[in-house]
N, C-alpha and C positions, 0 to 999 in steps of 0.2 A: 698330817694330823695327829700325828705319833708326838707323846706326851701331853696332849691335850683333854681334858677333863670334860665329862659331860652330865649336865644334871636332870634327871627326870622329873616327872611331874605328874601329882596327883591330883585326881579332881577334889575340890572341897564336899565333902558330905555335907553341910550346911546348907549350900547354896546347892548341890543337888536335888537334896530332898524337898529344900524351899520349892524348886522347879515342881518338882514330880508331886507335892501336896496342892499346891496352885493350880495344875493340869488337872489332877484329881477330881478336886472339885467342879473344874469346868466342865470336864465330861460328865460327871453324875448329874450336873445342872441340864445339860443337853440331853443325857437317857430320861431325864423326867418331863422336860418339854416336849420330845418326842412321842412318849408314853401317853402324855395328857392328849396331845394331837391325834393319833392313833385311837384312842379310846372314843373319843369326841366323833371322829367321822364312821367309827362303829357303831354307835349308837344312834346315828343319824342315817347309817345305811347305806354309806358312801364306799365304803370299802367293798361291799357286793356290788353295786353299780357304781364303776369309777367316772361313767358318763356324767353322773349328778354334778360332778367338780362345776361344771360349765353351765349349771343353770341356775346360780343366784346371781341376782341382778347387785345386790350388793356387797359388802365386804364381808368376808367371811373370817370370825377371829381365828380358828382351828388354821389358819394358814399362818399366822402370825407363831403360834408354837411350833409348828413344823418345821419353817423356815431355819428360826433362830434355833431350836433342837440340835436340826441336820448341821448347822455350823457349827456348833457350840460341841456337838460328838464329834465330828471328823476333826475339827481342830485340840478341841482335850486329848482325843486317843493320838495323836501324832504327837503331841507334846508330853505326855507320858510314858510312850515308848521311847521317845527321843531322850528322855531324861534318863529312864532306867538303864537303856543300854549304851548312853551318852553317843546316840548316833545325830550327829552334827546337821546332818541334809533335813532331818524330821522337826529340829529345835528351829533351825532357820526357816525353815516351812512356816512352822506355828509362827514364829517371831514377826516374821512378814506378814500373815495376815493380822496377828492381834498390832500389828503396828498399824496396818493401813485401817483398821476399826479406830484405834487412837485418835490418828488423824484426821477420820471422819468424826468423830465426835467432838474434836475442835473445832472442825469446820461448821458441823451446824450448829454450835453452843454460838459461835460469832454469826451467824448467818441468819439463825433465828434474834438477835439483838438485833443485828442491822434491817432485817426486812421484818419487821414486827407485824405491819400490815398486810403482806402478803403471805404472811404466817395464817393470820386470821381470814384472810380470804378463801385459803385454801381448807382451813377447819370449817369452815360456813360450807364451803361446798361439799367436802366429806362426808358432814351430820347430814345435810341435805339429800345428799346422793343416796345414804343409807336409810332416810325416812321413808323413801319410796320403796325400798324393800323389805321394810320392818315387819314383815308377815311372812317373807319367803323362807327365814332360816330362823328357827329356833334360839341358837347362839346369838347371830346378830341381836334378834328381839331382847335376850336377857342382857346383851351389852349397853345396849340404848336405856332399856330400864333401869340399868343400874347407873349407869351415867345421870340418869334425870333424878334418879331417890336422892343421889350421893352428895349433886352439888345444888338438889330444888330448884331446877329449871326444867325448861320445857321446849322442845325443838332448837335451834340455831341460835335465832334470836327473838325468839317469841312461839308464843302458842300458836299462830296462826300461820307456821312452818308445816304442820299437818294436815295444811290443804294440797301438799303434796303426794300425800298417799292415799290411793283410790279407795280406802275402807272410812277416812276419815274427812274428807272431801266435804265443803258443804254445796256443793253444785247440785242441781234440781235431779240430775239423772243418775244421782248415788242411791242405790236401794239399802245400802248395808245399814245396819242398826247402829252404827258407831258414826254415824254421818253426823258431822259436824262438831265432834269430840276429839277427846286426846287419850292416850294409854293412861291406865290406872298410876304409872311411876309419876306422871305430872303432878298429881292430885295433893294436897296438902294433908298431914296425917295428924290424925287426932290419937295423943299418946293413949288414951284410955280405951281406944280399940284395940284389939288384939288381933282381929280377923280383918284381912285385906279386901276392901269393896272392888273388886275389879272392873264395876260398873260406874264407879264414882266420875270417870268423865266424860258419859255419856250426854251430846246436848250444850255441852257447857259454854263451846263457843257461839252459840246460838244467842248468849244470855250479852247482855251489856256489858263494857271492860270493867265496870268498876265490880259488879256482879262477881264476874271471873275470878278477881283474887279472892274472894270466900272458898272458891272450892279448889283452885289450882295455883300452881306458880307460874308466875307470867313473865318472868326473865329466864332471857335465853342460854343456853348452855356454853357459847362461847364469853359472854360476859361475866358470866359466874366462872368461867374457867382461870378467866384472866383476874377475878379479884383473888381465887384460892391459892394462885399462883405466887402473887404478891404479895398474900398473908402468909405462906409456909415457903418464902424464898430461900430462908436460911435454910431449912431444913435438904429443900429440894437441890440447891447447892452444893450442900456438904456430901448429900450421897452422890452426885457425880462427879466432885471431887475425889471422893474415896475410892471410888471404880476407876478415876482416870489414875491415881497415885498406886494402885495396886497394879495397873496395867505398866505403868512407868518404871515401876519397882522389880516387875520381871524384865523390861526391856533393858533395865540397866543390869542385872544378873546373869542374865543370858548369854552376854557374851564373853564373860567371866569364866561360865563353866566350859562354853566351846573353846575359849583360848588355852583354859587350864589342860583340857583334854588333845588339842591338839598341838598345843605349845605356843604361845606366842612367844614364849623364851624356847623356842626348839630344842627337843632333845638331840635335834641334826645339829645344832648351834655351840659351837664352842663356849666356855666360860665366860672367857675374854670376850666375845663378842655379845653375851648375854648380858655380864655387866655392863658393857657400854649403852646396850639398850635400855637398862634399867637406868642407866645414868641422864639418859636422853629424856627418859619420863620424870626425872626427878628435876631436870633443869625447865622442862615445858615444853621441850622439845617436840614430843609426842604430845597429840591432840588428847584435852582432859576429858574425863568419864562423859559429859553429855555429848558432847562434839563427836567423840569416839563409838557413841551408841548410834548418833545418825548414819555416820560412815557406813557402819558394820550392818545395818539396816538397810540401807541403799545397796550394798555389796550383794547380801542377802536376796535381795528381789532378782538381781542378774545371776546370781549363781541359781534360784530355783528356775527361773526361765529358761534358763541354757540347758538346765538337765531335762527341764519338758521338752 
């Protein structure tokens, strides 16, 4: 090896701090989601009585904040430390899971487009299941009220879906004052009224269908959501494409950082060998960037699994 020179490598500051900035935002969002979730549970007394977690019959929206925040916190922390310390394992750990999330998003988009009827049925089942638990949890109640007010809807496919709730059903054995009614969020609003009438839905389903339209929204939330999605398809698609693009840019730049750090043209490689490798890259005999990113990601999966 005498007489051969070696080239050292410096990590690109631009790439390094782009990755760090990406991860610090990711991590801060995770902290925010976790904080909101824990605060909500504290307000409901769940933190002082952990066993109450299993008491809720429907979906607790707090879980969405906690799970999302927990994943973002762990991945963001690993990415921040990996970028600052130039720790290739932490960067690979972050990249593997970000890549998995990226491909899950793509898969979900394709499946949602392909199986639209199945998605609609699942959404109907989800809404009806939570209608049953409407009074069981204040966060769930607020979520349903917000949904019905925002989309001017009532129930999954109509106001009669509220028969599923023990307080609103029309059975003769129901002693509730809300019998044959709907929540106030189903009511049509008078712009001149500043005070919300929480009793506006009482006994409204005991009236004829034509009369109901005067007092409440009769369209279901599933068809209203479909209509909203069609009307705002450009905005929704733009948001998803923007998020996917940020993820893809990161996945493209992360291999560059780790290759510069570990040495794609390694310091243990003679100048002549390094130049040969560059020549192969220029001739196209080394895979182009997107393919390289895919191969790097799969390689990272095996390395992370092997480490564990």
